C-alpha positions as CSV (number, residue, x, y, z in Angstrom):
1,M,-55.8,23.5,-91.1
2,T,-58.6,24.1,-88.4
3,D,-60.8,26.8,-87.0
4,V,-61.8,26.1,-83.5
5,V,-64.9,28.2,-82.7
6,F,-65.8,29.2,-79.3
7,P,-69.1,30.9,-78.2
8,G,-67.3,34.1,-77.4
9,G,-65.0,34.1,-80.5
10,R,-62.4,32.3,-82.9
11,L,-59.2,30.5,-81.9
12,G,-58.2,31.1,-85.3
13,A,-56.7,29.1,-88.1
14,V,-54.3,26.6,-86.3
15,S,-53.1,23.2,-86.7
16,P,-52.3,22.2,-83.0
17,P,-51.9,18.7,-82.0
18,G,-54.8,16.2,-81.7
19,F,-54.8,16.5,-77.9
20,V,-55.0,20.1,-77.9
21,R,-57.3,20.3,-80.8
22,G,-59.5,17.8,-78.7
23,F,-59.4,19.6,-75.6
24,A,-60.4,23.1,-77.4
25,E,-63.4,21.3,-79.0
26,R,-64.7,19.9,-75.8
27,L,-64.2,23.2,-74.0
28,G,-65.9,25.1,-76.7
29,A,-68.8,22.6,-76.2
30,E,-69.3,23.7,-72.6
31,G,-70.8,26.9,-73.7
32,E,-71.3,29.2,-70.6
33,R,-70.5,26.6,-68.0
34,R,-66.9,27.6,-68.5
35,F,-67.7,30.9,-66.9
36,L,-68.6,28.7,-63.7
37,W,-64.8,28.3,-63.1
38,L,-64.7,32.2,-62.2
39,P,-65.6,31.7,-58.7
40,V,-63.0,28.9,-58.6
41,F,-60.0,31.2,-60.3
42,F,-61.2,33.7,-57.7
43,G,-60.5,31.3,-54.9
44,A,-57.2,30.5,-56.5
45,G,-56.4,33.7,-55.6
46,I,-57.2,33.5,-52.3
47,G,-55.7,30.2,-52.0
48,I,-52.3,31.4,-53.0
49,Y,-52.3,34.0,-50.4
50,F,-52.5,31.5,-47.9
51,S,-50.0,29.4,-49.4
52,L,-47.2,31.9,-49.1
53,Q,-44.5,32.0,-46.3
54,V,-44.2,35.8,-46.0
55,E,-46.8,38.4,-45.9
56,P,-47.4,39.7,-49.4
57,P,-47.4,43.6,-49.7
58,L,-50.7,45.0,-50.5
59,W,-50.0,47.5,-53.3
60,P,-48.5,45.6,-55.7
61,A,-51.3,43.0,-55.4
62,I,-53.8,45.8,-56.2
63,A,-51.9,47.0,-59.1
64,T,-51.6,43.4,-60.5
65,A,-55.5,43.1,-60.2
66,A,-56.2,46.3,-62.1
67,A,-54.1,45.3,-64.8
68,G,-55.5,42.2,-64.9
69,I,-59.2,43.7,-65.1
70,A,-58.0,46.1,-67.8
71,L,-56.4,43.4,-69.9
72,A,-59.8,41.5,-69.6
73,L,-61.5,44.5,-70.7
74,V,-59.3,45.1,-73.5
75,L,-59.3,41.6,-74.8
76,R,-63.0,40.8,-74.2
77,R,-63.9,40.2,-77.7
78,S,-60.9,37.8,-78.3
79,G,-62.3,34.7,-77.8
80,P,-60.4,32.4,-75.8
81,W,-57.5,35.1,-75.1
82,G,-60.2,37.5,-73.6
83,E,-61.5,34.2,-71.5
84,T,-57.8,33.6,-70.4
85,A,-57.3,37.3,-69.3
86,L,-60.6,37.2,-67.5
87,A,-59.4,34.0,-65.3
88,F,-56.2,35.8,-64.8
89,A,-57.9,38.5,-63.6
90,A,-60.2,36.6,-61.4
91,V,-56.8,35.0,-59.7
92,A,-55.3,38.4,-59.4
93,A,-58.6,40.1,-57.8
94,G,-58.6,37.1,-55.2
95,F,-55.3,37.6,-54.3
96,A,-55.5,41.4,-54.1
97,L,-59.1,41.2,-51.7
98,M,-57.1,39.1,-49.6
99,C,-54.5,41.1,-49.0
100,E,-56.6,43.9,-48.5
101,I,-58.8,42.0,-46.1
102,A,-55.6,41.1,-44.0
103,W,-54.2,44.6,-43.9
104,E,-57.8,46.0,-43.0
105,R,-57.9,43.4,-40.1
106,H,-54.8,43.6,-38.7
107,S,-54.4,43.1,-34.8
108,A,-52.1,42.4,-32.6
109,M,-51.7,39.2,-31.2
110,L,-50.7,38.5,-27.4
111,Q,-47.4,36.9,-27.2
112,R,-46.9,36.0,-23.6
113,P,-49.5,35.5,-21.0
114,L,-50.6,39.0,-19.2
115,G,-52.3,39.5,-15.8
116,P,-53.9,39.6,-13.6
117,V,-54.6,42.9,-15.3
118,A,-57.7,44.9,-15.2
119,L,-59.6,44.8,-18.2
120,T,-62.1,47.2,-19.4
121,G,-64.0,47.5,-22.7
122,R,-67.3,47.3,-24.7
123,V,-69.1,43.9,-24.9
124,V,-68.9,43.1,-28.8
125,D,-70.8,39.4,-28.5
126,I,-71.9,37.1,-25.5
127,D,-72.4,33.4,-25.6
128,L,-73.2,30.7,-23.0
129,V,-70.9,28.3,-22.4
130,D,-70.2,25.5,-19.3
131,K,-70.2,27.3,-16.1
132,G,-70.6,30.5,-17.2
133,W,-70.7,33.0,-20.3
134,R,-67.9,34.0,-23.0
135,I,-68.0,37.1,-24.2
136,I,-65.5,39.0,-26.8
137,V,-64.5,42.3,-25.6
138,Q,-63.2,45.4,-27.5
139,A,-60.6,46.1,-25.2
140,D,-59.3,49.3,-24.0
141,A,-55.7,49.8,-23.5
142,L,-54.2,47.2,-21.3
143,P,-51.7,48.0,-18.8
144,G,-48.0,46.6,-19.6
145,L,-48.2,46.6,-23.5
146,D,-47.3,48.8,-26.0
147,A,-49.5,50.4,-28.4
148,A,-48.5,48.2,-31.1
149,D,-48.9,45.5,-29.0
150,Q,-52.5,46.0,-28.0
151,P,-54.9,43.3,-29.1
152,R,-58.0,44.5,-30.8
153,R,-60.4,42.2,-29.0
154,V,-59.9,39.6,-26.4
155,R,-62.2,36.6,-25.7
156,V,-62.9,35.8,-22.1
157,R,-64.8,33.4,-19.9
158,I,-66.8,34.7,-17.2
159,P,-69.0,33.3,-14.3
160,K,-72.6,33.3,-14.1
161,T,-72.5,35.3,-11.1
162,S,-71.4,38.3,-13.5
163,D,-74.0,41.2,-14.3
164,A,-76.1,40.7,-16.9
165,L,-74.5,41.7,-20.2
166,Y,-75.6,42.5,-23.6
167,P,-73.6,43.5,-26.5
168,G,-72.7,47.3,-26.4
169,D,-72.3,47.2,-22.6
170,R,-69.1,48.6,-21.0
171,V,-67.6,45.9,-18.7
172,S,-65.0,45.7,-16.2
173,M,-63.2,42.8,-14.7
174,K,-59.8,41.3,-13.4
175,A,-58.7,38.7,-16.0
176,M,-55.9,36.2,-16.9
177,L,-55.2,36.7,-20.7
178,Y,-53.0,34.2,-22.7
179,P,-51.9,33.9,-26.2
180,V,-54.6,32.5,-28.6
181,P,-54.1,28.6,-28.4
182,A,-51.2,27.6,-30.9
183,Q,-51.3,24.7,-33.1
184,V,-50.9,21.2,-31.1
185,M,-48.9,19.9,-33.9
186,P,-47.8,20.9,-37.6
187,G,-50.6,21.2,-39.8
188,A,-53.3,20.9,-37.2
189,R,-55.9,23.5,-37.1
190,D,-55.0,26.7,-36.8
191,F,-56.9,28.8,-34.2
192,E,-54.4,31.5,-34.4
193,R,-55.4,32.3,-38.4
194,E,-59.0,32.0,-37.6
195,L,-59.0,34.4,-34.4
196,Y,-56.5,36.9,-36.2
197,F,-59.2,37.5,-38.9
198,S,-61.9,37.7,-36.2
199,G,-60.0,40.7,-34.7
200,I,-59.2,38.5,-31.4
201,G,-55.7,38.6,-30.4
202,G,-55.9,37.0,-26.8
203,V,-58.0,34.6,-24.5
204,G,-58.7,34.3,-21.1
205,Y,-60.7,34.0,-17.9
206,T,-61.7,36.2,-15.2
207,Y,-61.2,36.4,-11.3
208,G,-64.6,36.8,-9.9
209,A,-67.4,38.4,-11.7
210,A,-67.4,40.9,-14.3
211,K,-69.3,44.3,-13.8
212,R,-71.2,46.2,-16.1
213,I,-69.9,50.0,-15.8
214,A,-71.7,53.1,-16.9
215,D,-70.9,54.6,-20.5
216,P,-70.8,58.1,-20.5
217,A,-72.5,57.9,-24.0
218,D,-75.3,56.2,-22.3
219,G,-78.8,57.9,-23.3
220,E,-76.8,59.7,-26.0
221,Q,-77.1,57.5,-29.0
222,S,-78.8,54.4,-30.1
223,P,-77.3,51.0,-31.0
224,G,-76.3,50.7,-34.8
225,L,-78.0,47.8,-36.6
226,R,-75.3,45.4,-36.0
227,E,-75.0,45.9,-32.3
228,Y,-78.9,45.9,-32.1
229,V,-79.1,42.2,-33.9
230,R,-76.3,41.4,-31.5
231,Q,-78.3,42.2,-28.6
232,L,-81.4,40.6,-30.0
233,R,-79.6,37.2,-30.6
234,T,-78.3,37.4,-26.8
235,E,-81.9,38.2,-25.5
236,M,-83.7,35.3,-27.8
237,S,-80.9,32.7,-26.6
238,R,-81.6,33.4,-23.1
239,R,-85.2,33.6,-23.2
240,I,-84.7,29.9,-25.2
241,L,-82.7,28.8,-22.4
242,A,-85.0,29.6,-20.0
243,V,-87.7,27.7,-21.5
244,L,-85.5,24.6,-22.9
245,P,-82.5,24.1,-20.2
246,G,-79.5,22.0,-20.9
247,S,-78.5,20.8,-24.4
248,T,-82.1,20.9,-25.5
249,G,-82.0,24.4,-25.1
250,G,-78.5,24.6,-26.7
251,V,-79.6,22.8,-29.7
252,A,-82.6,25.1,-29.8
253,S,-80.6,28.2,-29.5
254,A,-78.2,26.9,-32.1
255,L,-81.1,26.5,-34.5
256,I,-82.3,29.8,-34.0
257,T,-79.8,32.0,-33.0
258,G,-76.6,30.1,-34.3
259,K,-75.3,30.2,-30.6
260,R,-74.0,26.7,-29.8
261,G,-72.2,27.4,-26.5
262,A,-74.9,25.9,-24.2
263,I,-74.8,22.3,-25.9
264,D,-72.6,19.9,-23.7
265,E,-69.9,18.4,-25.2
266,D,-71.0,14.7,-25.2
267,V,-74.1,15.8,-27.3
268,T,-71.7,17.8,-29.8
269,Q,-69.4,14.8,-30.1
270,A,-72.6,12.5,-30.6
271,F,-73.8,14.9,-33.4
272,R,-70.2,14.8,-35.1
273,D,-69.9,10.8,-34.7
274,S,-73.3,10.2,-36.1
275,G,-73.0,12.5,-39.1
276,L,-75.7,14.8,-37.8
277,S,-73.8,18.1,-37.1
278,H,-75.1,19.7,-40.2
279,L,-78.2,20.1,-38.2
280,L,-76.2,22.4,-35.9
281,A,-74.9,24.7,-38.2
282,I,-77.7,27.0,-40.0
283,A,-77.5,26.2,-43.6
284,G,-79.2,25.1,-46.8
285,L,-81.1,22.7,-44.9
286,H,-82.5,24.9,-42.3
287,L,-83.2,27.9,-44.7
288,G,-84.3,25.8,-47.1
289,L,-87.1,24.3,-44.8
290,V,-88.1,27.6,-43.0
291,G,-88.4,29.1,-46.5
292,A,-90.6,26.4,-47.7
293,F,-92.8,26.3,-44.3
294,V,-93.5,30.1,-44.8
295,F,-94.0,29.9,-48.4
296,F,-96.6,27.2,-48.2
297,V,-98.3,28.5,-45.1
298,V,-98.7,32.0,-46.6
299,R,-99.7,30.8,-49.8
300,G,-102.0,28.5,-48.4
301,A,-103.5,30.9,-46.2
302,L,-104.2,33.3,-49.1
303,A,-105.8,30.8,-51.2
304,M,-108.3,30.2,-48.9
305,I,-109.7,33.9,-49.5
306,P,-111.3,33.5,-53.0
307,T,-111.3,37.3,-53.7
308,L,-107.3,37.3,-53.1
309,A,-106.6,34.1,-54.9
310,L,-108.2,35.0,-58.0
311,T,-107.3,38.7,-58.2
312,W,-103.7,38.7,-56.6
313,P,-100.5,37.0,-57.3
314,I,-100.7,35.0,-54.3
315,K,-97.6,32.9,-55.2
316,K,-95.3,35.8,-55.8
317,I,-96.6,37.4,-52.6
318,A,-95.7,34.0,-50.5
319,A,-92.2,34.2,-52.1
320,G,-92.0,37.6,-51.1
321,C,-93.1,36.8,-47.5
322,A,-90.3,33.9,-47.3
323,L,-87.6,35.9,-48.7
324,I,-88.4,38.7,-45.8
325,V,-88.3,35.9,-43.3
326,L,-84.9,34.5,-44.7
327,T,-83.4,37.6,-44.4
328,C,-84.3,38.2,-41.0
329,Y,-83.2,34.4,-39.9
330,L,-80.0,35.1,-41.7
331,L,-79.4,38.2,-39.1
332,I,-80.3,36.6,-36.0
333,S,-78.7,33.5,-36.9
334,G,-75.2,35.5,-36.8
335,A,-74.5,34.9,-40.8
336,A,-72.3,32.4,-40.7
337,I,-70.5,31.2,-43.7
338,P,-73.0,28.3,-44.5
339,T,-75.9,30.6,-43.7
340,E,-74.8,33.3,-46.1
341,R,-74.6,30.4,-48.9
342,A,-77.8,29.0,-48.3
343,F,-79.6,32.7,-48.0
344,V,-78.1,33.4,-51.4
345,M,-79.0,30.4,-53.1
346,N,-82.6,30.3,-51.2
347,G,-83.1,34.0,-52.1
348,I,-82.5,33.6,-55.8
349,A,-84.6,30.7,-55.9
350,F,-87.5,32.8,-54.2
351,V,-86.6,35.8,-56.5
352,A,-86.9,33.5,-59.4
353,I,-90.4,32.7,-58.4
354,I,-91.2,36.1,-58.1
355,M,-89.9,36.5,-61.6
356,D,-91.5,33.4,-63.0
357,R,-87.8,32.1,-64.0
358,L,-87.4,29.5,-61.3
359,R,-84.6,26.8,-61.9
360,I,-82.2,25.2,-60.1
361,S,-78.6,25.5,-61.4
362,M,-74.9,25.4,-61.0
363,R,-75.2,29.0,-61.9
364,V,-77.0,29.8,-58.5
365,C,-74.2,28.1,-56.6
366,A,-71.6,29.5,-58.2
367,I,-73.2,32.9,-57.7
368,A,-73.4,32.2,-54.1
369,A,-69.8,31.2,-53.6
370,A,-68.7,34.5,-55.4
371,L,-70.6,36.4,-53.2
372,V,-69.4,34.8,-50.1
373,L,-65.8,35.0,-50.9
374,M,-66.2,38.6,-51.8
375,V,-67.5,39.4,-48.3
376,E,-65.5,36.8,-46.3
377,P,-62.6,35.5,-48.7
378,Q,-60.7,34.1,-45.4
379,S,-63.6,31.7,-45.3
380,L,-62.2,29.7,-48.3
381,V,-59.4,27.7,-46.0
382,G,-62.6,27.3,-43.3
383,V,-64.1,24.0,-42.9
384,S,-67.5,25.8,-43.0
385,F,-67.2,27.2,-46.6
386,Q,-65.4,24.0,-48.0
387,M,-68.3,21.2,-46.4
388,S,-70.9,23.6,-47.2
389,F,-70.1,24.1,-51.1
390,G,-68.8,20.4,-51.1
391,A,-72.1,19.1,-50.1
392,V,-74.2,21.5,-52.4
393,V,-72.1,21.2,-55.9
394,A,-72.3,17.3,-55.4
395,L,-76.0,17.8,-54.9
396,I,-76.6,19.9,-57.9
397,A,-74.3,17.9,-60.2
398,V,-76.3,14.9,-59.3
399,Y,-79.4,16.8,-59.9
400,E,-78.8,18.3,-63.2
401,T,-77.5,14.8,-64.4
402,F,-80.2,12.4,-62.8
403,G,-83.1,14.7,-61.6
404,G,-85.7,13.8,-64.0
405,S,-85.1,10.1,-63.4
406,L,-85.0,10.3,-59.7
407,V,-88.2,12.7,-59.6
408,R,-90.0,9.8,-61.9
409,L,-88.7,7.2,-59.3
410,F,-89.4,8.7,-56.0
411,H,-92.4,11.0,-56.6
412,S,-95.0,9.4,-58.8
413,G,-97.3,6.5,-58.3
414,S,-99.4,6.0,-55.3
415,L,-99.4,8.0,-51.9
416,A,-97.6,5.1,-50.1
417,R,-94.8,5.0,-53.0
418,R,-94.4,8.8,-52.7
419,V,-93.7,8.6,-48.9
420,L,-91.4,5.8,-49.4
421,G,-89.6,8.3,-52.4
422,Y,-89.4,11.0,-49.7
423,F,-87.5,8.7,-47.5
424,A,-85.4,7.3,-50.1
425,G,-84.7,10.8,-51.5
426,V,-83.6,11.8,-48.2
427,V,-81.1,8.8,-48.3
428,V,-79.9,9.4,-51.7
429,A,-79.0,13.1,-50.8
430,T,-77.3,12.1,-47.6
431,V,-75.1,9.9,-49.4
432,V,-74.2,12.5,-52.0
433,A,-73.6,15.2,-49.6
434,T,-71.6,12.6,-47.6
435,L,-69.4,11.9,-50.6
436,G,-69.2,15.8,-51.6
437,T,-67.9,16.6,-47.7
438,A,-66.0,13.5,-47.2
439,P,-62.5,14.8,-48.4
440,F,-62.8,18.1,-46.3
441,S,-64.3,15.9,-43.3
442,I,-60.8,13.7,-43.5
443,Y,-58.8,16.7,-43.9
444,H,-60.3,18.5,-40.8
445,F,-61.7,15.9,-38.7
446,H,-59.4,13.0,-39.6
447,H,-62.4,10.5,-39.3
448,L,-65.8,9.2,-41.2
449,A,-69.0,8.4,-39.9
450,L,-70.4,5.1,-41.2
451,Y,-73.7,5.2,-40.4
452,S,-74.2,8.8,-41.2
453,P,-77.1,7.7,-43.7
454,L,-78.8,5.9,-41.3
455,A,-78.7,9.0,-38.9
456,N,-79.8,11.4,-41.4
457,F,-82.8,9.0,-42.5
458,L,-84.3,9.5,-39.1
459,A,-83.2,12.6,-38.1
460,V,-83.7,15.0,-41.1
461,P,-87.3,14.2,-41.7
462,L,-88.1,14.9,-38.0
463,S,-86.1,18.3,-38.1
464,A,-88.2,18.9,-41.2
465,L,-91.5,18.0,-40.5
466,W,-91.6,18.9,-36.8
467,T,-88.6,20.7,-35.3
468,L,-87.7,23.5,-37.4
469,P,-91.7,24.7,-37.9
470,W,-92.1,24.6,-34.3
471,G,-89.1,26.7,-34.2
472,V,-90.7,29.2,-36.5
473,V,-93.7,29.6,-34.4
474,A,-91.4,30.2,-31.1
475,C,-90.1,33.0,-33.2
476,L,-93.2,34.3,-34.4
477,L,-94.6,34.0,-30.8
478,M,-91.3,35.7,-29.2
479,P,-92.6,39.2,-29.3
480,F,-95.7,38.5,-27.8
481,G,-93.9,36.4,-24.7
482,L,-95.6,33.4,-25.8
483,E,-92.6,31.6,-27.2
484,Q,-92.7,28.5,-24.8
485,L,-95.9,27.3,-27.0
486,G,-93.6,26.9,-29.7
487,L,-90.6,26.1,-27.9
488,I,-91.8,22.9,-25.7
489,P,-92.6,20.6,-28.8
490,M,-89.7,22.0,-30.8
491,G,-87.6,20.5,-27.5
492,W,-89.8,17.2,-28.1
493,G,-88.2,17.3,-31.5
494,I,-84.6,18.1,-30.5
495,D,-84.7,15.0,-27.8
496,A,-85.5,12.7,-30.3
497,T,-82.9,14.0,-32.6
498,I,-80.4,13.9,-29.5
499,W,-81.5,10.2,-28.8
500,I,-81.1,9.2,-32.7
501,A,-77.6,10.9,-32.6
502,R,-76.3,9.0,-29.3
503,H,-77.9,5.5,-30.3
504,V,-76.4,5.8,-34.0
505,S,-73.1,7.0,-32.5
506,A,-72.9,4.1,-30.3
507,L,-73.2,1.5,-33.0
508,P,-70.0,-0.6,-33.4
509,G,-67.6,0.8,-36.1
510,D,-69.4,3.9,-36.5
511,V,-66.3,6.2,-36.7
512,I,-63.5,5.0,-38.9
513,A,-60.1,6.8,-38.3
514,M,-58.6,7.9,-41.5
515,P,-54.9,8.8,-42.0
516,R,-54.0,12.6,-42.4
517,L,-54.7,13.7,-45.5
518,P,-52.1,16.6,-47.0
519,P,-53.0,20.1,-47.9
520,E,-52.1,19.0,-51.6
521,G,-53.9,16.2,-51.8
522,L,-57.1,18.0,-50.5
523,L,-56.4,20.4,-53.4
524,I,-56.2,18.0,-55.7
525,I,-59.2,16.1,-54.9
526,A,-61.1,19.4,-54.8
527,L,-59.9,20.3,-58.3
528,G,-60.9,16.7,-59.5
529,G,-64.5,17.1,-57.7
530,L,-64.9,20.4,-59.6
531,W,-64.0,19.0,-62.9
532,L,-66.2,15.9,-62.3
533,C,-69.3,18.3,-61.4
534,L,-69.0,21.7,-63.3
535,W,-68.5,20.1,-66.7
536,R,-71.5,18.5,-68.4
537,G,-69.7,16.5,-71.1
538,N,-68.2,13.1,-71.0
539,W,-64.9,14.4,-70.1
540,R,-66.0,14.9,-66.8
541,I,-65.2,11.6,-66.0
542,W,-61.6,12.4,-66.0
543,G,-62.2,14.1,-62.4
544,L,-62.1,10.8,-61.0
545,V,-58.2,10.5,-61.7
546,P,-57.2,13.4,-59.4
547,I,-59.8,12.5,-56.8
548,A,-58.2,9.0,-56.6
549,A,-54.5,10.5,-56.4
550,G,-55.5,12.7,-53.8
551,L,-57.0,10.3,-51.7
552,A,-54.0,7.8,-52.2
553,S,-52.1,10.8,-51.2
554,M,-52.8,9.6,-47.5
555,L,-50.9,6.7,-47.9
556,L,-47.8,8.7,-48.1
557,T,-48.4,10.2,-44.9
558,H,-47.1,9.1,-41.5
559,P,-48.2,10.2,-38.0
560,P,-45.2,11.9,-36.1
561,D,-43.5,9.6,-33.7
562,I,-43.0,12.3,-30.9
563,V,-44.6,15.7,-30.4
564,I,-43.7,18.7,-28.1
565,A,-46.0,21.6,-27.8
566,D,-47.6,24.2,-25.6
567,G,-44.3,25.4,-24.6
568,G,-43.1,22.0,-23.7
569,R,-45.9,21.2,-21.2
570,F,-47.3,18.5,-23.4
571,V,-45.5,15.7,-25.0
572,A,-46.6,12.7,-26.9
573,A,-45.0,9.6,-27.9
574,R,-46.4,7.2,-30.4
575,A,-46.8,3.5,-29.4
576,G,-46.5,0.6,-32.2
577,D,-50.3,0.4,-32.2
578,G,-51.2,3.6,-33.0
579,R,-51.8,5.1,-29.2
580,Y,-49.7,8.0,-27.8
581,L,-48.5,8.0,-24.4
582,V,-48.6,11.6,-23.0
583,A,-46.8,13.4,-20.7
584,A,-48.7,16.5,-19.6
585,D,-50.0,18.4,-16.2
586,K,-53.6,18.2,-15.1
587,N,-54.5,21.7,-16.9
588,E,-53.7,20.4,-20.4
589,K,-57.0,19.0,-20.6
590,I,-58.0,21.0,-23.8
591,V,-54.6,20.2,-25.8
592,R,-55.2,16.7,-24.9
593,S,-58.9,16.9,-26.7
594,I,-57.4,18.9,-29.7
595,F,-54.6,16.4,-29.9
596,A,-56.5,13.4,-29.8
597,S,-59.0,14.7,-32.4
598,E,-56.2,15.7,-34.6
599,T,-54.5,12.3,-34.4
600,A,-57.7,10.2,-34.1
601,A,-55.8,8.1,-31.5
602,V,-56.1,6.9,-28.1
603,L,-54.3,8.9,-25.6
604,M,-52.7,6.9,-22.6
605,A,-51.0,8.3,-19.5
606,W,-47.1,8.4,-19.5
607,P,-45.4,5.2,-17.9
608,G,-44.1,5.7,-14.6
609,A,-40.9,5.3,-13.5
610,G,-39.1,1.8,-14.1
611,K,-42.0,0.9,-16.7
612,T,-42.2,0.2,-20.2
613,D,-44.8,0.7,-22.6
614,G,-43.9,-0.3,-26.4
615,P,-41.1,1.7,-27.8
616,L,-40.9,3.8,-24.7
617,D,-38.8,2.7,-21.7
618,C,-38.8,4.5,-18.6
619,A,-36.6,2.2,-16.6
620,M,-34.0,5.4,-16.4
621,A,-34.2,8.9,-15.5
622,A,-34.8,10.3,-19.0
623,C,-37.3,7.6,-20.8
624,R,-35.8,6.4,-24.2
625,Y,-37.9,6.1,-27.2
626,R,-36.6,3.5,-29.7
627,A,-37.8,3.1,-32.9
628,R,-36.6,2.1,-36.5
629,G,-33.0,2.3,-35.4
630,R,-33.3,5.8,-33.5
631,D,-32.8,6.4,-29.7
632,V,-34.3,9.6,-28.2
633,A,-34.2,10.6,-24.7
634,I,-37.6,12.3,-23.6
635,V,-36.9,14.3,-20.6
636,T,-39.8,15.3,-17.9
637,A,-37.8,16.5,-15.2
638,A,-34.5,18.5,-14.9
639,A,-33.1,15.3,-12.9
640,G,-33.2,13.3,-16.1
641,I,-31.5,15.8,-18.4
642,P,-28.5,13.2,-19.9
643,T,-25.2,14.1,-18.7
644,Q,-23.5,11.9,-21.8
645,C,-24.9,12.4,-25.4
646,D,-23.3,9.2,-26.7
647,G,-25.5,6.7,-28.0
648,L,-28.3,9.4,-28.5
649,D,-29.8,10.5,-31.8
650,A,-32.2,13.5,-30.1
651,I,-33.3,14.9,-27.0
652,V,-36.7,16.0,-26.4
653,S,-37.1,17.7,-23.2
654,Q,-40.0,19.5,-21.3
655,V,-37.5,21.2,-19.1
656,P,-34.6,23.8,-20.4
657,A,-31.9,21.1,-21.8
658,G,-28.9,23.5,-21.8
659,F,-26.2,23.6,-24.1
660,R,-24.4,20.2,-23.5
661,C,-25.3,18.1,-26.0
662,R,-26.7,20.6,-28.9
663,A,-23.5,20.4,-30.9
664,L,-23.6,16.6,-31.1
665,V,-27.3,15.5,-31.3
666,L,-30.8,17.0,-32.2
667,V,-32.4,18.9,-28.8
668,I,-35.8,20.1,-28.8
669,D,-36.4,21.5,-25.1
670,R,-39.1,23.8,-23.6
671,I,-37.5,26.9,-24.9
672,D,-37.4,25.5,-28.5
673,S,-41.5,24.9,-28.5
674,Y,-41.9,28.0,-26.8
675,Q,-40.1,30.0,-30.1
676,R,-41.2,27.6,-32.6
677,G,-44.3,26.2,-31.5
678,A,-45.4,22.6,-31.5
679,V,-42.5,20.3,-32.8
680,A,-43.2,17.0,-34.4
681,L,-40.3,14.3,-35.1
682,W,-40.4,11.4,-37.2
683,L,-37.7,8.7,-36.8
684,N,-36.5,6.6,-39.9
685,E,-33.3,4.8,-40.9
686,D,-32.0,7.6,-42.7
687,G,-32.6,10.0,-39.9
688,I,-34.8,12.3,-38.1
689,A,-37.3,14.5,-39.7
690,V,-38.1,17.7,-37.7
691,E,-41.0,20.4,-38.3
692,S,-42.4,22.8,-36.1
693,A,-45.8,24.7,-36.4
694,N,-44.4,28.3,-36.6
695,E,-41.9,27.7,-39.3
696,S,-43.8,25.6,-41.6
697,R,-46.6,28.5,-41.6
698,G,-43.9,31.0,-42.2
699,D,-43.6,34.7,-41.4
700,R,-47.4,35.5,-41.4
701,P,-49.4,38.1,-39.0
702,W,-51.3,35.4,-37.0
703,V,-48.0,33.3,-36.4
704,P,-46.7,34.2,-33.1
705,H,-43.2,35.5,-32.4
706,P,-42.6,34.8,-28.7
707,R,-40.9,37.7,-26.6
708,A,-39.7,37.2,-23.1
709,K,-41.3,39.1,-20.2
710,P,-39.7,42.4,-20.0
711,K,-37.8,42.8,-16.6
712,P,-39.0,45.3,-14.3
713,Q,-36.8,48.4,-13.8
């Protein structure tokens, strides 16, 4: 008989099997680190919500969470039973909070194009984009829609000839509105879900300029804090771009206000391919450097005054000043998920300095994760949350394990050795962060940047020692209209960073295309990574097993052979060498770009009449796609609809295909794509596997249910 003792209580006199006894002993030896898993359990509840095929009811979820919390309170002194109840309560609370957020932010989504239509409303936010501005409008009632179908907000592109607008202004325009862009293939990036939780139910563009209109409430009430901050961000962004035009100003705006719309697409792609995208997202690096800059400048300035240095706690004063600056930075940067996480962690660090309890630990990261998930639970399934915490958890785990050795190796000895040690530390941090974010990068972007350590080795010190300090100076000078004194030298650093990104991304073999990582594989990798990083005992090495299994799951995936999307306007067929042959009109540039990113493949033009390219033969009216013993007719015009179904396994048509062959073969036409979303087909010897974007996501509020346009009475 064995007593297994935990810090919180006694398991009791039992005689468990050896494996269970060993597991319990190891778990007990971890002490308080067991509680680092509470944010993981909380996130698991959020993940369960997103994994469902139907929208769960709100009140049963809240009741379950209340029962779980009550049970945890009752059993709080019951050792492992109490901890088990606490874990269950965390899962239930995460699930209930996500249900409540979905209910609170429910907004109708446009199901069909609408317009041209007179659109009026209040500007919520504004950002510069190519050839104009992109504004989010809190829309008034739109003509032609029932009250239940009215979207709360719409996102519209307006030309530069429009009136100068700021958040809070009322605006009028003639607009063409469309449903939010759908998935280009099953499992692709879900813009509909992302914009649903932002309250955006439609997107579009204007015919002509947008006009500012009078608001009856003008002069009667002052803007609230949120609206004032949005106005401040817009004004700061415009003043930055007035001094630094083009992508240089766009990057400066991204670093200061979080607005990235002015960055050219080729520059954004260069940052992405070189592994420098994190420099465009205000996160731990930016807040850490800004906080450290303010801390050391204030402390150094106070130390030069002997009276203050001897009588006042200048270190704590400097930490307080840094905390105030970081709070302002959080507000003007838009408080994105990585910024919130970095603010919490840096804020705790500066509060710890004030309290004389500075210590970097995984507990700080767990607190940050819990706070971010409580404020924005839907961020769990977003790339920002996953990559931000993936990098930080990996870095802290390495610091906790090897921190002392790395400090002695890199930051001791002569000045030259310390300088080299700094750059070596940058490389080590880059490699660790790359490994921590690699699974999420593969899942969301389907590629890896091979030379990311080289790019970061060159660009991170430049940002730390030059670009960001000048950004702080520019912000401090902006109230006096002297921001150009800081922005111009900041622009020199940005231009150098862009040069690095472009040249590193152009190196041969920099970007490695990766197979699709299934969601189940990503989940297994994440759990393995957490096991490896959160525990301290030797059993943490077990985490490598699920990581390897998750990565191996990529071998089980196969790119679809045929995809029809965007209501049939886009069709792609996979060639034997991995290319995709695309049939789409000239207005499908955005769909092409997203599809190329999702498949990490080269897109080629559809073969002309009478031509053949790999498995695609367009010698007949309808192109024939033959692979693995299957024969599919791909129809791009009404004249190509087969009159005979014999010998075909499927028909994929960009035009309505009628009912002639539906009883005999699989038919996916334009109408099917409109109703079911993007449809993907996999051909194999056993048959044809079919998956559609809408059906795979289930009956959720952000999944469209298209309806035909009502006929005029």
